[in-house]
N, C-alpha and C positions, 0 to 999 in steps of 0.2 A: 700741316703747318710748316712753313719755312722761317727760320730765325737766322740771323748773322750778327756778328760782333764777337766781343770777348765772351767765350764759353763760360767763365765763372759768373758772368752776370746775365745769363739768360740767352746768349748767342748760340748756344748748342742744345738742340732739343733731343738728342739721340737717347739720353736716359729715360725720356718719357714719351719718345715718338709713338710708340704703340697705344698710349692712353689718350693721345690727341685726335681722337675721332668724335664726330658730331659736336664740335665746339661751337657754342652759341655766342659767347662773349669772352672778351679777353680784357684783362686789367693788369696793371703794373705798378710796381714801386720803382724807386730810382734804379734797383739792381736785380729786380726779379719779376717774374711774370705769374699770373693765375688765370687758367681758363675754365669756364663753367661749361660743362658738357650738356647735351640734351636731356640726360637722365638726372640732372641737378647735383652731380658730384663736381669736384674741383681737382684739377691737376696743376701743380705747382713746379717751378724750375728756376733756376738763378741762384743768387747769393742767399745762403741758408739764413743769415742774419737779417735779411730784408724780406723775409716771407717766402723764400724760394724752396724751403722745405718746412713741414709741419709735423709736429708729433703725433703719435697713433691716437691720442685722446681727441685733438682738434680734427683730424682726418675722419674719425667716426662721427663726429657732429655735423660734418658738411654733407647733408644729404637734403634734397629739395631746395637747393640754393636758388633764389630768385634774382638777387643782385650782388655785386662784388664790387668794392671800391678800394683803391690803394692810396696810402699816404706816401710819404718818402720812403719809409722802411717797414710798413706793416699793411695788412689787408684786414678788411671788415667785410663779412658776408651776412646777408639777411636771408634767413630761411623762410620758408612758405608759412611756417607757425610763428612768424615775426620774431623768432630768436635771433640774437646777434652772436656771431662767433668771430673772434679776432686771432691773429697770430702774426709773428715777426717781432720787431724790436718793441719791447715793452714801453719804452720811452716815448714811442712814436704811435702809440695807440694799440699795440700787440696784446695788450692785456686790458680786457673790458671790464673786469669784475670790480674795481673800485669806482667805476663811473656809472654803475647802473642807475643812479638817481636821474641822469639826464637821458636816458635812452627813449623814453616817450617822445621827447623833443626831436631826437636824431631820426626816428621813424617817420615822423611828420614831415621832415625835410627831404628824406631819401625815398620815400615811397610816393 
C-alpha cells in the first residue's frame, strides 16, 4: 500500500508497512486510516486522537472484522458475531458503551 501526505495524518505507512498485507478494505477518519486484512484483523495508522492508534484492549477485540466505518475522528468495526467495537475520539463515536440501546438499529442499517 502506498500513502502520501502529512505523515502525522496517515501519509506515512512506514511504521505499519509490514502489516499491510492482504488488505481487503480501507476506511478513514479525517486524520487516520484503518485497513481490514483478509484474516479479519485491523491495522491502523495516522493521528492517534482520530483512531490511528488503538489500545491493546481494543486491538484484542478486533478479530473476524466484517465491516469498518469511520466518522470524522472515530472508527466502528462490526465483527462476524455482530459485536460492535469502536475506538478513536469518544465524542465522535469512539466509545460505544453508553449507546448500546440503539445498536440493533445500527446493525440493520450497516449490514
